[in-house]
C-alpha positions as CSV (number, residue, x, y, z in Angstrom):
1,M,305.7,19.7,192.6
2,P,303.3,17.4,194.7
3,A,299.8,16.9,193.5
4,T,297.1,18.9,195.3
5,R,294.5,16.8,197.2
6,P,290.9,17.7,196.5
7,S,289.4,20.0,199.2
8,S,286.6,17.5,199.9
9,D,289.2,14.8,200.7
10,L,291.0,17.2,203.0
11,I,287.8,17.9,204.9
12,L,287.1,14.2,205.3
13,H,290.6,13.8,206.7
14,R,290.0,16.6,209.2
15,L,286.6,15.1,210.1
16,A,288.5,12.0,211.4
17,S,291.0,14.2,213.4
18,S,291.5,13.4,217.1
19,D,291.8,17.2,217.7
20,C,288.3,18.5,218.7
21,E,288.8,21.9,217.3
22,I,289.9,20.6,213.9
23,K,287.1,18.1,213.8
24,L,284.5,20.8,214.9
25,K,285.6,23.2,212.2
26,A,285.5,20.5,209.5
27,I,281.9,19.5,210.6
28,R,280.8,23.1,210.3
29,E,282.4,23.4,206.9
30,V,280.6,20.3,205.6
31,K,277.3,21.5,207.1
32,N,277.6,24.9,205.5
33,Q,278.5,23.5,202.1
34,I,275.6,21.0,201.9
35,I,272.7,23.3,203.1
36,G,270.4,23.6,200.2
37,N,272.9,22.0,197.8
38,R,271.7,18.6,196.6
39,T,274.8,18.0,194.5
40,K,277.2,18.6,197.4
41,K,275.1,16.3,199.6
42,L,275.3,13.5,197.2
43,S,279.0,14.1,196.7
44,Y,279.8,13.9,200.4
45,I,277.6,10.9,200.8
46,K,279.6,9.1,198.1
47,L,282.8,10.1,199.9
48,G,281.6,8.5,203.2
49,A,281.1,11.6,205.3
50,V,277.8,10.4,206.9
51,P,279.3,7.4,208.9
52,V,282.0,9.7,210.2
53,L,279.4,12.2,211.5
54,A,277.3,9.3,213.0
55,A,280.4,8.0,214.8
56,V,280.7,11.5,216.5
57,L,277.3,11.0,218.0
58,A,278.1,7.5,219.1
59,G,281.4,8.4,220.8
60,A,281.0,11.9,222.2
61,D,279.9,12.7,225.7
62,A,276.8,15.0,225.7
63,D,277.6,16.2,229.2
64,S,281.1,17.4,228.2
65,T,281.1,21.0,227.0
66,P,283.7,20.6,224.3
67,E,282.1,17.4,223.0
68,S,278.5,18.8,223.2
69,S,279.5,21.3,220.5
70,L,280.7,18.4,218.3
71,I,277.3,16.6,218.9
72,V,275.3,19.7,218.1
73,Q,277.1,20.4,214.9
74,S,277.2,16.7,213.8
75,A,273.4,16.3,214.5
76,A,272.8,19.5,212.5
77,A,274.9,18.2,209.6
78,L,273.1,14.8,209.6
79,G,269.8,16.7,209.5
80,S,271.0,18.7,206.5
81,F,272.0,15.5,204.7
82,A,268.5,14.1,205.4
83,C,266.6,17.3,204.4
84,G,264.8,16.8,201.1
85,V,267.0,14.0,199.8
86,D,266.0,10.4,200.3
87,A,269.6,9.2,199.5
88,G,270.7,11.4,202.5
89,V,268.0,9.8,204.8
90,R,269.1,6.4,203.7
91,A,272.7,7.2,204.4
92,V,271.9,8.6,207.9
93,L,269.8,5.5,208.8
94,D,272.4,3.1,207.3
95,A,275.1,4.7,209.4
96,G,273.2,3.9,212.6
97,A,272.7,7.5,213.6
98,F,268.9,7.2,214.3
99,P,269.1,5.5,217.7
100,H,271.9,7.9,218.8
101,L,269.7,10.9,217.9
102,I,266.8,9.4,219.9
103,R,269.1,8.8,222.9
104,L,270.3,12.4,222.8
105,L,266.7,13.7,223.3
106,S,267.2,12.8,227.0
107,A,270.5,14.8,227.3
108,A,270.8,17.5,230.0
109,D,272.0,20.1,227.5
110,D,269.1,21.8,225.8
111,K,271.2,22.6,222.8
112,V,272.0,18.9,222.2
113,V,268.3,18.1,222.6
114,D,267.2,20.7,220.2
115,A,269.8,19.7,217.6
116,A,268.8,16.0,217.8
117,A,265.1,16.8,217.6
118,R,265.6,19.1,214.6
119,S,267.7,16.4,212.8
120,L,265.0,13.8,213.5
121,R,262.3,16.1,212.2
122,M,264.3,16.3,208.9
123,I,264.4,12.5,208.8
124,Y,260.7,12.3,209.4
125,Q,260.0,14.4,206.3
126,S,260.9,11.3,204.3
127,K,258.8,8.1,203.7
128,L,262.0,6.2,204.6
129,A,261.9,7.2,208.2
130,P,261.3,4.4,210.8
131,K,257.7,3.9,211.6
132,Y,256.6,3.9,215.2
133,D,254.3,1.1,216.5
134,F,251.6,2.7,218.5
135,Y,250.5,-0.7,219.8
136,K,253.7,-0.9,221.8
137,E,253.4,0.8,225.1
138,Q,257.0,2.0,225.0
139,D,256.5,3.7,221.6
140,M,253.2,5.3,222.6
141,G,254.7,6.5,225.9
142,F,257.6,8.1,224.0
143,L,255.2,9.8,221.6
144,L,253.0,11.3,224.3
145,S,256.1,12.5,226.3
146,L,257.2,14.4,223.2
147,L,253.7,16.0,222.6
148,K,253.4,17.1,226.2
149,S,256.9,18.5,226.4
150,G,257.5,22.2,226.8
151,N,260.2,22.1,224.1
152,E,258.9,23.3,220.8
153,N,261.3,21.1,218.8
154,L,260.2,18.0,220.8
155,T,256.5,18.7,220.3
156,G,257.2,19.2,216.6
157,L,259.1,15.9,216.4
158,G,256.1,14.2,218.1
159,A,253.7,15.7,215.5
160,S,256.1,14.6,212.7
161,I,256.0,11.0,214.0
162,V,252.2,11.0,214.0
163,I,252.1,12.4,210.5
164,H,254.5,9.7,209.3
165,S,253.3,6.7,211.2
166,C,249.5,7.1,211.5
167,E,248.2,5.4,208.4
168,T,245.5,2.9,209.3
169,S,242.1,3.4,211.0
170,D,243.3,1.2,213.9
171,E,246.3,3.5,214.4
172,Q,244.1,6.5,214.3
173,N,241.7,4.9,216.9
174,I,244.5,4.0,219.3
175,L,246.0,7.5,219.1
176,C,242.6,8.9,219.8
177,R,242.0,6.7,222.8
178,A,245.5,7.5,224.2
179,G,244.7,11.2,224.3
180,A,246.9,12.3,221.4
181,L,244.2,14.5,220.0
182,E,243.8,16.5,223.2
183,K,247.6,17.0,223.4
184,L,247.7,18.2,219.7
185,I,244.7,20.6,220.2
186,S,246.5,22.2,223.2
187,L,249.4,23.0,220.8
188,L,247.1,25.2,218.6
189,D,247.7,28.0,221.1
190,G,251.5,27.7,220.7
191,S,254.0,29.1,218.2
192,L,253.4,29.1,214.5
193,S,255.5,26.0,214.1
194,Q,253.6,24.1,216.8
195,R,250.3,25.2,215.4
196,D,251.0,24.1,211.9
197,S,252.6,20.7,212.9
198,S,249.6,20.1,215.2
199,L,247.0,20.8,212.5
200,E,248.8,18.5,210.1
201,S,248.9,15.7,212.7
202,I,245.2,16.2,213.6
203,A,244.3,15.8,209.9
204,A,246.3,12.6,209.8
205,I,244.4,11.2,212.7
206,L,240.9,12.3,211.4
207,K,241.3,11.3,207.7
208,N,238.6,8.9,206.5
209,N,237.7,7.9,210.1
210,P,234.1,8.8,211.1
211,E,234.6,7.4,214.6
212,V,237.5,9.6,215.4
213,V,235.9,12.6,213.7
214,S,232.9,12.2,215.9
215,K,235.0,12.2,219.1
216,F,237.0,15.1,217.8
217,V,233.9,17.2,217.1
218,D,232.6,16.7,220.6
219,L,235.9,17.6,222.3
220,Q,235.7,20.7,224.6
221,N,232.0,21.2,223.7
222,R,233.0,21.7,220.0
223,R,235.5,24.4,220.9
224,A,238.3,22.5,219.2
225,L,236.3,22.5,216.0
226,S,235.6,26.2,216.4
227,S,239.3,26.9,216.9
228,I,240.2,25.2,213.6
229,I,237.4,27.1,211.8
230,E,238.9,30.3,213.2
231,L,242.3,29.3,211.9
232,T,241.1,29.3,208.3
233,K,241.2,33.1,208.7
234,D,244.9,33.1,209.8
235,R,247.3,35.5,208.1
236,Y,249.7,32.7,207.3
237,S,248.8,30.8,204.2
238,Q,250.2,27.4,205.5
239,T,248.0,27.7,208.6
240,R,244.9,28.4,206.5
241,L,245.6,25.4,204.3
242,L,246.2,23.0,207.1
243,A,243.1,24.2,209.0
244,T,241.1,23.8,205.8
245,L,242.5,20.2,205.4
246,C,241.2,19.4,208.9
247,L,237.8,20.7,208.1
248,I,237.7,18.7,204.8
249,C,238.5,15.5,206.8
250,V,235.6,16.4,209.1
251,K,233.2,17.1,206.3
252,N,234.2,14.1,204.2
253,S,233.6,11.7,207.1
254,S,229.9,12.4,207.6
255,S,227.3,14.6,206.1
256,C,226.0,15.6,209.5
257,Y,229.0,17.9,210.3
258,L,229.6,21.3,208.8
259,Q,226.3,21.2,206.9
260,D,226.1,24.9,206.3
261,T,226.6,25.7,202.6
262,G,228.4,28.8,203.6
263,I,231.2,26.7,205.2
264,E,231.7,24.7,202.0
265,T,231.8,27.8,199.8
266,K,234.3,29.3,202.2
267,L,236.6,26.3,202.0
268,I,236.4,26.4,198.2
269,N,237.3,30.1,198.1
270,I,240.2,29.6,200.5
271,L,241.7,26.9,198.4
272,L,241.2,28.8,195.2
273,E,242.9,31.8,196.8
274,L,245.8,29.6,198.0
275,L,246.5,28.6,194.4
276,D,248.3,31.9,194.0
277,D,251.0,30.7,196.4
278,S,253.8,29.6,194.1
279,G,255.3,27.1,196.6
280,K,254.1,23.9,198.4
281,V,251.0,25.7,199.8
282,G,249.7,26.2,196.3
283,D,250.6,22.7,195.3
284,N,248.8,21.2,198.2
285,A,245.8,23.4,197.8
286,C,245.1,21.7,194.5
287,F,245.1,18.2,196.1
288,A,242.9,19.5,199.0
289,F,240.5,21.0,196.5
290,S,240.2,17.6,194.7
291,S,239.5,15.9,198.0
292,L,236.8,18.5,198.9
293,V,234.8,18.2,195.6
294,A,235.4,14.6,194.4
295,E,232.2,12.7,193.6
296,K,230.1,15.5,195.3
297,E,227.7,17.2,192.9
298,D,226.7,20.0,195.4
299,A,230.4,20.9,196.0
300,Q,231.2,20.8,192.3
301,K,228.3,23.1,191.6
302,L,229.5,25.6,194.2
303,A,233.0,25.4,192.8
304,F,231.7,25.9,189.2
305,E,229.8,29.1,190.4
306,A,233.1,30.3,192.0
307,N,234.8,30.1,188.6
308,A,237.1,27.3,189.7
309,I,237.7,26.0,186.2
310,D,238.7,29.4,185.0
311,K,241.2,29.8,187.9
312,F,242.8,26.4,187.3
313,N,243.0,27.2,183.6
314,N,244.7,30.5,184.3
315,H,247.4,28.6,186.3
316,L,247.8,26.0,183.6
317,Q,248.7,28.7,181.1
318,N,251.9,29.2,183.2
319,C,254.5,27.2,181.3
320,A,256.9,27.2,184.3
321,L,254.7,24.9,186.4
322,H,256.6,22.1,188.1
323,P,255.3,18.5,188.1
324,E,253.5,18.5,191.5
325,R,251.5,21.6,190.6
326,L,250.5,20.2,187.2
327,E,249.5,16.9,188.8
328,G,247.4,18.7,191.4
329,I,245.6,20.9,188.8
330,F,244.7,18.0,186.6
331,L,243.4,16.0,189.5
332,A,241.3,19.0,190.7
333,L,239.9,19.4,187.2
334,A,239.2,15.7,187.0
335,A,237.3,15.9,190.3
336,L,235.3,18.9,189.0
337,C,234.3,17.2,185.8
338,S,233.4,13.8,187.4
339,K,229.7,14.6,187.6
340,L,228.5,17.8,186.0
341,E,228.0,18.4,182.3
342,C,228.3,22.1,182.8
343,C,231.9,21.7,184.2
344,R,232.9,19.5,181.2
345,S,231.5,22.0,178.8
346,K,233.3,24.8,180.5
347,F,236.6,22.8,180.4
348,L,236.3,22.2,176.7
349,S,235.3,25.8,175.9
350,L,238.5,27.1,177.5
351,Q,240.7,25.1,175.0
352,V,242.4,23.3,177.9
353,L,242.3,20.0,176.0
354,N,245.5,20.7,174.1
355,I,247.4,21.3,177.4
356,L,245.9,18.1,178.8
357,V,247.0,16.1,175.8
358,D,250.5,17.5,176.0
359,A,250.6,16.3,179.6
360,L,249.9,12.7,178.5
361,T,253.6,12.6,177.4
362,Y,255.1,14.5,180.4
363,D,258.3,13.2,181.9
364,D,256.8,12.7,185.4
365,A,254.6,9.6,185.7
366,N,252.3,11.2,188.3
367,V,251.5,14.0,185.8
368,R,250.7,11.4,183.1
369,T,248.5,9.6,185.4
370,A,246.6,12.7,186.5
371,A,246.2,13.8,182.8
372,C,244.7,10.4,181.9
373,I,242.2,10.6,184.9
374,C,241.2,14.1,183.8
375,L,240.7,13.0,180.2
376,K,238.6,10.1,181.5
377,N,236.3,12.4,183.5
378,V,236.0,15.1,180.8
379,S,235.0,12.4,178.3
380,R,232.2,11.0,180.4
381,S,229.8,12.8,178.2
382,I,228.1,11.1,175.2
383,K,227.3,14.6,173.9
384,N,231.0,15.6,173.9
385,L,232.1,12.2,172.5
386,S,229.6,12.6,169.6
387,A,230.7,16.1,169.0
388,G,234.2,14.8,168.1
389,Y,236.3,16.5,170.7
390,F,238.3,13.3,171.3
391,T,238.6,11.9,167.8
392,S,242.1,13.2,167.0
393,E,244.7,10.7,166.1
394,R,247.1,12.3,168.5
395,I,244.8,11.5,171.5
396,I,244.2,7.9,170.5
397,T,247.8,7.0,169.5
398,T,249.2,8.7,172.7
399,L,246.8,6.7,174.9
400,V,247.7,3.4,173.1
401,R,251.4,4.1,173.8
402,L,250.6,4.7,177.4
403,L,249.2,1.2,177.7
404,S,252.9,0.0,177.6
405,D,254.1,2.7,180.0
406,R,256.7,1.7,182.6
407,S,254.3,3.0,185.4
408,T,251.4,0.7,186.3
409,S,249.4,3.7,187.6
410,V,249.7,5.4,184.2
411,Q,248.6,2.2,182.4
412,V,245.5,1.8,184.6
413,A,244.6,5.5,184.1
414,A,245.1,5.2,180.4
415,L,242.8,2.2,180.3
416,G,240.2,4.2,182.2
417,A,240.3,7.0,179.6
418,I,240.2,4.5,176.7
419,S,237.2,2.7,178.2
420,N,235.3,6.0,177.9
421,L,236.5,7.0,174.5
422,V,235.5,3.7,172.8
423,I,231.9,3.6,174.1
424,D,230.3,5.6,171.3
425,F,232.9,5.0,168.9
426,T,233.2,5.2,165.1
427,P,236.3,7.2,164.2
428,Q,237.9,6.5,167.5
429,K,237.5,2.8,167.1
430,S,239.1,2.8,163.7
431,R,242.1,4.7,164.9
432,F,242.4,2.6,168.0
433,I,242.5,-0.6,165.9
434,K,244.9,0.8,163.3
435,C,247.5,1.9,165.9
436,G,247.5,-1.5,167.6
437,G,245.2,-0.9,170.5
438,I,243.6,-4.3,170.4
439,K,247.0,-6.0,170.6
440,E,247.9,-3.9,173.7
441,L,244.6,-4.7,175.4
442,V,245.2,-8.4,174.8
443,Q,248.6,-8.2,176.4
444,L,247.2,-6.4,179.4
445,T,244.5,-9.1,180.0
446,K,247.4,-11.4,180.7
447,S,249.2,-9.0,183.1
448,M,250.3,-10.2,186.5
449,D,248.7,-7.1,187.9
450,S,245.0,-7.7,188.7
451,S,244.0,-4.0,188.2
452,L,245.5,-4.0,184.8
453,R,243.8,-7.2,183.8
454,L,240.4,-6.0,185.0
455,N,240.6,-2.6,183.4
456,A,241.8,-4.1,180.1
457,V,238.7,-6.4,180.1
458,W,236.5,-3.3,180.7
459,A,238.0,-1.5,177.8
460,L,237.5,-4.6,175.6
461,R,233.9,-4.8,176.8
462,N,233.2,-1.2,176.1
463,M,234.8,-1.4,172.7
464,V,233.0,-4.5,171.5
465,F,229.8,-4.7,173.3
466,L,228.7,-1.1,173.4
467,A,229.6,-0.3,169.8
468,D,227.2,1.8,167.7
469,K,224.6,-0.6,166.1
470,K,225.1,1.1,162.8
471,Y,228.7,0.1,162.8
472,P,228.9,-3.4,164.4
473,E,232.2,-4.4,162.9
474,P,231.7,-8.2,163.5
475,S,235.3,-9.0,162.8
476,V,236.4,-6.8,165.7
477,Q,233.7,-8.3,168.0
478,E,234.8,-11.8,167.0
479,Q,238.4,-10.9,167.9
480,A,237.4,-9.4,171.3
481,L,235.2,-12.4,172.1
482,A,238.2,-14.6,171.4
483,L,240.3,-12.5,173.7
484,V,237.8,-12.7,176.6
485,R,237.5,-16.4,175.9
486,N,241.2,-16.8,176.5
487,L,241.1,-14.6,179.5
488,V,238.5,-16.8,181.3
489,D,240.2,-20.0,180.3
490,G,241.8,-21.5,183.3
491,C,241.4,-21.2,187.1
492,I,238.2,-20.2,188.9
493,D,239.7,-16.7,189.6
494,C,240.0,-16.1,185.8
495,V,236.4,-17.2,185.3
496,E,235.3,-14.7,187.9
497,Y,236.3,-11.8,185.5
498,A,233.2,-12.5,183.5
499,F,231.1,-11.9,186.6
500,A,232.7,-8.7,187.9
501,E,230.5,-5.6,188.1
502,D,227.3,-7.8,188.4
503,G,228.2,-9.9,185.4
504,I,228.4,-7.1,182.9
505,I,230.6,-9.0,180.5
506,L,228.6,-12.2,180.6
507,G,225.4,-10.3,180.0
508,A,227.0,-8.5,177.0
509,V,228.2,-11.8,175.6
510,G,224.6,-13.1,175.7
511,R,223.2,-10.1,173.9
512,Q,225.8,-10.4,171.2
513,L,225.0,-14.1,170.7
514,Q,221.3,-13.4,170.4
515,K,221.5,-10.6,167.8
516,S,224.6,-11.6,165.7
517,S,224.2,-13.4,162.4
518,K,228.0,-13.9,161.9
519,I,229.0,-17.6,162.5
520,E,232.4,-16.7,163.8
521,I,230.9,-14.6,166.6
522,G,228.7,-17.6,167.6
523,I,231.8,-19.9,167.6
524,Q,233.8,-17.7,169.8
525,G,230.8,-17.0,172.1
526,M,230.2,-20.7,172.5
527,Y,233.8,-21.5,173.4
528,L,233.8,-18.6,175.9
529,L,230.6,-20.0,177.6
530,S,232.2,-23.4,177.5
531,N,235.2,-22.0,179.5
532,I,232.9,-20.4,182.0
533,A,230.9,-23.6,182.3
534,C,234.2,-25.2,183.5
535,G,233.9,-23.1,186.7
536,N,232.0,-23.8,189.8
537,E,228.3,-24.5,190.3
538,S,227.3,-20.8,190.3
539,H,229.2,-20.3,187.0
540,K,227.5,-23.2,185.4
541,E,224.1,-22.0,186.5
542,A,224.8,-18.6,185.1
543,V,225.5,-20.1,181.7
544,M,222.2,-22.1,181.9
545,Q,220.3,-18.9,182.8
546,L,221.8,-17.1,179.8
547,L,221.1,-20.0,177.4
548,F,217.6,-21.0,178.6
549,S,216.0,-18.0,180.2
550,K,212.3,-17.4,179.9
551,A,212.9,-15.2,177.0
552,E,214.6,-18.1,175.1
553,N,212.0,-20.5,173.9
554,G,213.4,-24.0,173.8
555,S,213.8,-25.2,170.2
556,H,213.6,-21.6,168.9
557,S,216.5,-20.4,171.2
558,F,219.7,-19.2,169.6
559,F,221.5,-22.1,171.2
560,S,219.2,-24.6,169.6
561,Q,219.7,-22.9,166.3
562,F,223.5,-23.2,166.8
563,L,223.1,-27.0,167.3
564,L,221.2,-27.2,164.0
565,S,223.7,-25.0,162.1
566,N,225.2,-26.1,158.8
567,D,228.6,-24.9,160.0
568,S,230.7,-27.8,161.2
569,R,232.7,-25.4,163.5
570,L,229.7,-24.0,165.3
571,R,228.0,-27.3,166.1
572,P,230.9,-28.8,168.2
573,S,231.5,-25.5,169.9
574,A,227.9,-25.5,171.2
575,L,228.3,-29.2,172.2
576,W,231.3,-28.3,174.3
577,V,229.1,-26.1,176.5
578,I,226.8,-29.1,177.1
579,V,229.7,-31.3,178.0
580,N,230.9,-28.9,180.6
581,L,227.5,-28.3,182.0
582,T,226.7,-32.0,182.5
583,F,230.0,-33.3,183.8
584,P,229.0,-36.2,186.2
585,S,231.0,-35.0,189.2
586,S,229.1,-31.6,189.3
587,P,226.6,-31.5,192.1
588,G,224.0,-29.7,190.0
589,A,224.4,-31.7,186.8
590,F,221.2,-33.7,187.3
591,G,219.1,-30.5,187.6
592,R,220.7,-29.1,184.5
593,I,220.0,-32.3,182.5
594,V,216.4,-32.1,183.5
595,K,216.2,-28.6,182.2
596,L,218.0,-29.6,178.9
597,R,215.5,-32.4,178.4
598,S,212.5,-30.1,179.0
599,V,213.6,-27.6,176.3
600,G,214.4,-30.3,173.8
601,I,218.2,-30.0,173.7
602,V,218.8,-33.7,174.7
603,S,216.6,-34.8,171.8
604,Q,218.7,-32.7,169.4
605,I,221.9,-34.2,170.8
606,K,220.6,-37.7,170.2
607,K,220.2,-36.8,166.5
608,M,223.8,-35.6,166.3
609,V,225.6,-38.8,167.4
610,N,225.8,-39.9,163.7
611,D,226.7,-36.4,162.4
612,P,228.9,-36.5,159.2
613,C,231.5,-34.3,161.0
614,M,233.7,-36.5,163.2
615,D,234.3,-33.7,165.7
616,V,230.5,-33.2,166.1
617,K,229.9,-36.9,166.4
618,L,232.5,-37.4,169.1
619,R,231.4,-34.4,171.1
620,A,227.7,-35.4,170.8
621,R,228.5,-39.0,172.1
622,Q,230.5,-37.6,175.0
623,A,227.7,-35.3,176.0
624,L,225.0,-38.0,175.6
625,G,227.2,-40.5,177.6
626,Q,227.3,-38.0,180.5
627,I,223.5,-37.3,180.3
628,I,222.4,-41.0,180.3
629,T,224.5,-41.6,183.4
630,Y,221.4,-40.2,185.2
631,G,219.0,-42.4,183.2
632,D,217.6,-42.2,179.7
633,D,214.3,-40.6,180.7
């Protein structure tokens, strides 16, 4: 008995048939099998169905009635492959179907045009879709022709292209100057589909662009803005959300628009109401809420009064939440807790912290990132840190593990949370050290990623330099100074880390050197300053200012005392600073030498050239040799 061939293989065989009826039936069968079925899509992609369908578009005659049906069904099948599956989009693009679909938009048969436009809209839901260059006259002309078309599928495609391709302020400006906003506003009176795609496109053009927002507000004597405000009352939740997003773009661009507190309260209430939508609308409402209240105390206060934290908490109690909703809720709570103590206190009173800590180990990297950001903002309170809310071993050990997470965004967010937790630190610090936190921070200071290096330095700085005076833990401070010393050892860019955020690390090093009595801290501090003094003139002058400011009185300065120390390790480390400050090729060396003479440092160095320690003797003679290059007086 002959073996039975798999049904999928038989369908592929029929797809390649020269008989139009057999081919058409096979295409329909494939299309019907893959609609909403990711597994089937991937299976047919692997079998090579997509290139066969693309070949139909390339070879069929759109003006022939029998073949137009083939084109319509093939375009629909290709759109189904692309819908919601990036592998499907990639397969459609790799098969060369995209230019054929664009060509078919000019076909005489409306059914062919609609099928091609719908398929292209599916492709444009993915980030993999080709980006249009609005600077090219041909591309801009094509887009505007779509937007002014009377065909709903074509206008929807035009809006999808704007949403996908409009990313920079320059692209927003050129679309605005070309009249795209006016075309999109005219679609607000169209069908539900046209209205929603138009609103989403308008938001893409307005986002973070005050210049475009100003032009938009003035359009039609502000009637366009009024129309969008009215759409926040629409009966369809998607329309209300998109209209709200447009208004958030307007409000975030300038404080002079939508100043009425009532509007802001209304937007907050709309978004909180939309949370009840279990689909994408509810997910996106969380992200929109975060954008509305982020870093704005007035908006956060209004949201607090609207019981926003309670409402987000109620949704968090739903164990069936999918990743995007969880991410959105944590980002919304993070935004709410970024400024106001009352929001943080409310958050902690609701016992949300356990859910938040669980989310730190969630499978989805975006959820882990959002949870870290939320933890960072909730812990911005010295009061709550001191109350011990964040002292559990589970929190600290989990954050340390996240420092080696495979996702860079998770690592950066975890560093942000750690930087807060280690500021006012006694039990947290001990746990952080015991579970290898210092070692992880050291590794991250050497990362190829600049954001990781910088955030690791901040965490070290907060841990070492802002420690509780009652628990200075000198050995930890010494180790951290050594780490920062290694970090700024090398190129000018590395030295710059000590000067980031108005020189916060350099200033902290100076304070430690002034108050610490531990020799090892002095040694590491001197070598750190020596490395910084290897930098450019501004770096050298900053070291001079730190060592010999008005507050530091010459022979009584900590630096002078280091030169007089009995410790044979501290004396040469201090001399290395002088060597690097007075290097003869440095343009400002002479001025620094004058200063060193005036505060008595040169006299001290002269006494050290016969030091019993060979290292001190060599370094003193090197420094003195450079100094007398400019004369002995």
